[in-house]
C-alpha positions in Angstrom: 3.7 55.1 -28.9 1.3 57.6 -27.3 1.4 58.3 -23.6 -1.2 56.5 -21.5 -3.7 58.5 -19.4 -2.7 56.5 -16.3 0.9 57.5 -16.7 -0.1 61.1 -16.9 -2.3 60.7 -13.8 0.6 59.3 -11.8 2.9 62.1 -12.9 0.5 65.0 -12.7 -2.0 64.0 -10.0 -3.5 66.9 -8.0 -3.3 64.6 -5.0 0.4 64.1 -4.6 3.8 65.0 -5.9 5.4 61.5 -5.8 9.0 60.7 -5.4 10.5 59.4 -8.6 10.1 55.6 -9.0 8.5 55.3 -5.6 6.6 52.1 -6.6 9.9 50.4 -7.7 11.5 50.7 -4.3 12.7 47.3 -2.9 10.7 47.2 0.3 7.1 47.9 1.4 8.2 50.1 4.3 10.1 52.6 2.1 7.2 52.8 -0.3 4.7 53.5 2.5 7.0 56.1 4.1 7.5 57.9 0.8 3.8 58.0 0.1 3.1 59.3 3.6 5.7 62.0 3.2 4.3 63.0 -0.2 0.7 63.1 1.1 1.6 65.1 4.1 3.6 67.7 2.2 1.0 68.1 -0.6 -1.0 71.3 -0.6 -3.2 70.2 -3.6 -4.8 67.1 -2.2 -8.5 67.1 -1.7 -8.7 64.4 0.9 -6.8 63.4 4.1 -3.2 62.4 3.7 -4.0 58.8 4.5 -6.7 58.6 1.8 -4.6 60.3 -0.8 -1.6 58.0 -0.2 -3.7 54.9 -0.2 -5.6 56.0 -3.3 -2.4 56.5 -5.2 -1.1 53.1 -4.2 -4.3 51.4 -5.1 -4.4 53.2 -8.4 -0.9 52.0 -9.2 -1.8 48.4 -8.3 -5.0 48.5 -10.4 -3.2 50.2 -13.3 -0.5 47.5 -13.4 -3.2 44.8 -13.5 -2.1 41.4 -14.8 1.4 42.6 -15.8 2.3 43.0 -12.1 4.4 40.0 -10.9 3.2 38.1 -7.8 6.3 39.3 -5.9 5.7 43.0 -6.9 2.0 42.7 -6.0 2.8 41.2 -2.6 5.3 44.0 -2.0 2.7 46.7 -2.9 0.0 45.0 -0.8 2.5 44.9 2.1 3.0 48.7 1.5 -0.8 49.1 2.0 -0.5 47.3 5.4 2.5 49.5 6.3 0.6 52.7 5.4 -2.3 51.6 7.7 0.2 51.0 10.4 1.9 54.4 9.9 -1.4 56.2 10.1 -2.7 54.1 13.1 -5.6 52.6 11.1 -7.0 49.2 12.1 -6.9 46.9 9.1 -9.5 44.6 10.6 -12.0 47.4 11.0 -11.5 48.4 7.4 -12.1 44.9 6.2 -15.1 44.4 8.5 -16.9 47.5 7.3 -16.5 46.4 3.6 -17.6 42.9 4.1 -20.6 43.5 6.4 -24.0 42.9 4.7 -25.9 46.0 3.7 -29.3 46.5 5.2 -32.2 46.9 2.9 -33.9 50.4 3.0 -37.2 48.9 2.1 -39.0 47.5 5.0 
């Protein structure tokens, strides 16, 4: 079987050098802490450490798709919340900005 592009992205990303099997860790806190550590040590990332870590976590969740069990998805979503907490980001503000209606430019 040929290697998938998403596997190569996870392994060779210019954003982060990830700890081996980081997404298989048992608890959300250890996943978030590992991603934070990787993002802050990286010299190749093009964005803030928070955005790089969150992007890699979101990429992994999206890549897994329907094959991700409910338990694993919940653990990874909890890791997102923990990342927000570690970086002092307000989860409500992030949700509010995405769900607010966009204003029309015509007018």
